[in-house]
N, C-alpha and C positions, 0 to 999 in steps of 0.2 A: 382428580384427586385433590381433596381441599388441602392447603397449608396454612395452618393459621400465623398470624404475622401481627403483632401488637392489636388484638383487639377486632382485625379486619382478614376475612379470607381470603384467599388467592387462590384459583384452580390452576394448577401446574399439569400439562398432560402428560405423566412419565410413559405413557404409554406409545406415543405418537414418535420419538426417536428412534424404537424397536421395531416397529412397521417400516417406517420411511428409510432409516438405513439398515434393514435386514442382510443386504446381500452385501454389505462391508465387512472386513475380515476383522476377528475378533481382537486385535491388535488394535485396530481402532475403535470398534463398538464397544470395548470393556478396558479404553485409556484411562488410566489413573494418575494421568501425570498433568491433566487439562491446569492449567494457570494463565493466567493472562499477565503478558510479562511489561512490567515496566522495566522500561531501559533505565541501566544507570547512569543518567547525565551528570556529568561532573560540572561543580560551580567553578569554573575556570576562567580568568579573562584572556587567556591566549589559545582557547579554541575556538574553531570559526566551522559557523555551521550554513547551509545554504536553503531559502524558501524561494520555493517556485511559485509566484501568484501570490498577488497584494489585494486579494479579496478580504472577504470575511474570516477564514480558517488562516491566510495568510498573516491577518492583524493578530489573530489568537499568536500563532507561532514566536510573532515578535513579542507578544506580552512576556510569553512562558520563557523566552529565550533571554531576556531582560532581565529576569526575577531569577536567572541563573547567571547574571553578569559573562554571558559567551559574546562572544564577538557572531556577527553575523552579516551574509549579504542577503538582500532583495533582488527578484528577477521579475520585471512586471514588464508586458508591452505599454502597459500606461503610465505613465510617469505622472499622474494626477490619480494612482489608484489611491482606495481606502486608506492599507498601513500609511503611504507617502504624508496622506492628509492627516489624520490620526497622530501619526509619531515624527512628524517632519523631518524624515530621514533626508539627507544630502544626498545629491546625486554623485558619484565616482564613476568615473572613469578607468581607475587604475585600482580596485579596495584591495586593502593590505590584510593582513591575517588576524588585525584585532578591529575593534570599535563597530560601529554598524554604517554599513552602506545600500545605498539603492543603485542597482543598475537596469538600464532601460532596455529590455531584449525580449527574447522570445526562448525556443528550446536549444537555438544554435547558441545564443550567446550564456546559454545554460551549460551544455558541452563544453565551452571553452572554458566556463569557470571552474568547473570540476575538476577537468584537466589541468589546471593553473593552479588552484588553490589547495585542493583536495581535502575536501569540507569532510569533518567527522561524520555531519547528519546531513541527510538532505530531507528536505518536508516537502512533499509532491502536493500542495493544498491546490492544485488546479484540476478539475473534473473530468480529467483524461488519463489514460494509462500510460504515464508520462515514459516510463522506461522504455514500451515499445515506441511510442512517438521519437526518442532520443535514437532509436536503435536506428527508425526510418531515415533519420537523417545520418548516422555516421556508415550507413551502408545503403546498398542499391537494393531493396527487398521487396517482393511479391507476396502475399496473402499464400500460406501453405493452408490450402483447404480441405486436404483428405486426410489430415490428421484429426482434424476437430472427429471427424465419426468414429476413431480409433480412441479418443480419450471420454466423448460423451459414454458409453457403456459401463463406463467404471465409476461415474456419478451417482450420485442418487437425483432422479430428477427434481425432485421436492430442492434441491440447494441451486438449477438451473435458472437463472431469470432470463439470459438470453444467449443463445448460441448462433453461428454462422459469418460467413467472412473473415476467417482465419482466427475468430476469438470466441471465448466463452464467459460469462460474466457469472459470476455464481456469491450467492449470500445464504447465510443459515437463519435469516429473516426476509425470505423471499418476496411474501405480501404483504410487508407491514413497511410502516416507515420508522426507521430507527430514533428510538430517543437521544435528546441533545448529549452530548458530554456523557454518552455511554462507558461505560467502564470495562463491558466485554466478559461479564461473566457467564460461568459456567450454564447456567439457566438463562434463557434470553428474556431481558425485563419486557419484553414488546410481545412476543410468540408463545412465550412459557414453555418452549421447546427446551429439552436438554442437549445442547451438543453433543457428538459424541466422542470428539476430539477438536483441535485447531483447524480453523482452514487450510493452514499451511500445512499441515500431516494428511489431510482430505487429498489435495492436489497433490503431494509429492507420490501418495498413493494411485491415484489416476492416470499420473504420467511420468513415471521416475526419469525418465530424460531431458526432462524442462529443469532451465534453471531458474528456482524459485526465491527471490528477493523477498526479505520479510520487512515488514511495514514495522518497527517497536513502537510498542504503545508508549509516548513518553506522560502523558497525562489523559483522562477519560476525554474520548474524543480526537484525540491528537496523535496521528502517527508519523515516525520518520525511516527513511532509508538510512543504512551504514554506506558513507562515501565510498569504503575499500570495498563493499561488494559491488556496487555499481560499476568500480572498474575491473574487479574482476571477472563481472558479467559481460563487459565489453571484450576483454582480451580473452574469453571463451568462446566467445559468438564469431569470433574474428575467424577463428579457424573451421568453423562449420560451413557447409552448403546449405544449410538447412538447420532451424531451430525453433523449439517453444520457449517461451518466456513467460513467469508467472509473478505477479506481485499480491502479498496476502498480508491480511491480519488475522486476529483469531475467529473472527465474524466474517468476512466478505475475501471476494478474490478474483482476479481477471488472468486467464490464460489468453496471448496471441504467438499465432505460430507465423513463420516465417521460413521465404526460399529465398534466396540471393538471385538476383535476375541475372541472368547471362547477358554479358556486356561483349559488343561487336558482333 
């Protein structure tokens, strides 16, 4: 179906979602509450956030937080990472609740900082499922393979990018490259497919028992997790022998499934 836009014709396939997502319940398929949530980040000098990774996206997070006059700690294994060089961040052994700090270290150090500083938001800019990787450091875990086969039938195959070894990677834009700094509108600007709901809701439907953390949209192309939600997740997982954790924004998501290894 053609859509006219300022003299240009765009072809948006409105029929594809109905076919690709036909097995979803009506409550998802005809969800009228789809909105891209831009988090209400306050302009405060005494608010502290944590940035994990000092590459291209970590540098964007630094620029964004500076514009909001918010203190932050950036963690990276490389003391000469892009963000340190571009913004001349100073190494700090004991970062405080205000100012700008760089701490050399990986995810173990990130866990320590979350526990010690209680950041309001955590910007996971590294290309891994950071929540799952931190869970593997906090607990002794092995992949929970079997549950993946229980989750997959509840998901439209058109959104499954990869599955196996205790994880599922999902995207409403599975077969295309995303646009830089995309605002995640209801109709994907790359695939031209109308999303039936947010990925967060789809993942909650596929496996309601999972703990799904929301990547809140701070700006187009930039997401962050609530620090308090991360702490709640670790407390929740501490009491589980096996669990599924997910992270999702409006368009993409990942499940990771674990069993706690028996000791002794």
